N, C-alpha and C positions, 0 to 999 in steps of 0.2 A: 503493499500499499504506500504510495507516495504521499509525502507530507509537504504542504507548502507554507511558506511565511506569507504574512499579509501583504508584503509589497511584490508579490508575484502574480502572474497571471494563471488563471485557470479557466478551462472550458465549462462555465457555469451558467452563462447568460441564456434566459429562456424566452427572448424576444418579448419582455414586458408581460409575460404570463398569459395575457389576452383572454383572462377569465377562466383558465382551466380550473383553479383553486383545488386541485387534488390534494395538495399538501395542506389544505385548511380543513378538510374533512375526516371524520372518523379518526381523531388523533387521541380520544380518550382524555385522560389527565397528564399527557405527556409535554404540554408547552408550559414547563415551570417558570415562573417569573422570579428575577432576583431583584434586589431593591432598586436597582438603576431603572428596570423595566416599570416598576410600580411608579418611580418618580416620574418618568416620562409619561406614563399614562395619566396620573392624577394632574400633573401640571397642563397638559394639553387637553383635558377632559373637563378641567374644574371640579374634579370629584376627589373626596378624600379616600382613602383605603377602605374605611367600612362602607362608604357609598359604592365603591367598585365591586364589594363583596355582595351587594344586594342586585348586581347586574351582571356584567360579563366576566367575573372573575369568581374563582371558587378556591377551597382549601383542599390540598390533597397531601397524603402522606407519601413522600418519596424516600425510600431506604429508611423508613423509621422516623423521619423528620417531616413534620407539618409544614409546608410552604404554599404560597399562593400559586394557581395555575389559571390558564384561559379555560373559561366554560365553554363545553359544546353543547348546542341545543339541537333538539330532534327536528329532522326535516324529512321530505319523501325521499331524499337521497341517503339516508341514514343521518348521522349527527354531522354538524358543521360548526365552524367557529362563529360565535355570535356576532363578530365584526363584518362577516361579510355581507355585502349589499345584494340586491336582487339580481346583479349582474355577475355575480360571483367575484367581485372586486374587494379588496380590502378597504374598509372606510377608515382606517388608522394608518394607511401605509407609511406616511412620513414619520411617525412615531412607533411603529409597530415593535413588538418585543424582540430581543436579541436572537432567541432560537429562529424567529421567523426570518429575521435579516440574513441568518447564516445560512439557511437552506439554499441549494442542495449541498452544502459542505456540513462536515463534522468538526468538532474540536478536539485537539489533542493536548494534554496538559503535562506530558511526560517529560522528564529533566528539567523541570522548572521552568519551560519556555512553551508558549502556546503556539501550535501549528494547526494545519487545516487539512482535511482530506476530503476528497469527492465522495458522496454517498451514491455509488454507482446504481442506476436504474431506478432510483427513488423518484425522480422528476421526469415525467412523460415527454417533455417537449424535446423536439429532434433538433439535430443540427446546431447545438449550442453554441454561443459566441464566447470568445475569451475576454474575461474580465479581470481587472485588477481587484483582488481580494479585499483590500482595504476600503476601496471605492463601493465594493458591492456591499459592505457593511454600513455604509452610508456616512463614512468620514471623509470630508474634504481635505483635513490637513493630517499630516503624520503625526503631530504633537497630540492632537485630540484622540487619534487611534491609540497611541502609546498609552496615554492615560486610561482609556478604556480597557485595553488588554491588561494593565497592571492592575486595574480593579478586578477584572475577571479572574486573574491569578490567586490575587489574595483571597477572593471570596471562595474561590474552589478550594483553596487550602483550609480556610476557617470552616468550611461546611465539612469538609473531610476530617478535620480535628474533631468536630462535634460527633460525627458519626463513630469515631474511635472511642469517645468518651461512652456513647451508647454500649458499643460492644464490650468495653471493659466492665460495664457495670454488671455483667452476667445476669443473675436472677432479677436484678432490679432494672434490667435495660427497658422494660415498658414504662416504668416511672420516670427513668433519666429521659427517655424520647420524649415523653409529654413534658416534662420540665424544660428541655431544650427547645422544643417547639413553641412553646409560650414565650421564652426568652426571645427567640427570633421575631415572632410577631410583635411583641411589646417594644423592642428595641429598634427593629430595623424596618418595619412595615407600617404600623399603626401610626406612630408619630410623623407629622409632616416634615420635610427637607426644606427648611426655611433659609438656609445658608445659601448664598449665591453659588458657592463651590460645592458640588454634590460630593466630590471625592474626599474633600477635607472633612466633611461632616461624616460620611460613612467610615472613614478610618478613625475618627474619634470615636465613633459608637462601637466599633470593632475593639478597641482598647479598653472598654469599660469592664 
């Protein structure tokens, strides 16, 4: 499997999707949202985290830890993302979650570096075009992309450490998972990010 850096080109362009929206359907609770995703959704939609939970977002347990995810709604074609419009287009495209921006790429965190790989055969679009991965993720400057990737790496490590705490708890793992899930929601998701620099604020909360 080839791994790419964010400054490399990869054949991932799907010709503007054209309303296919296969990647937005029947996804269960797999579109897990990190604090940066919630920050973007809240700011652009003018909704608090609690208000998002009353609509397009719900909670899921991923590897024992409760985190928010995009809610799928029932339709004639199965379940679909609640943000899809009647033409199969994303209504929040400019501030969509990171997992959505990433597709059809996956992310590799090994060796302390973030690299990317193509999810072969996941996107049905034919004759894909080559795109620079950083631009594909929606970042126009390398400095902003670096900040985002630094956050992703730190958040991934933070959550991984919390999972290790749950595993180490042995018979008390269920209680530990509940404790950690409540901490994550109350520290990173429910309180609004009122600081102008999201990254400074999230790192401050991670050090508490």
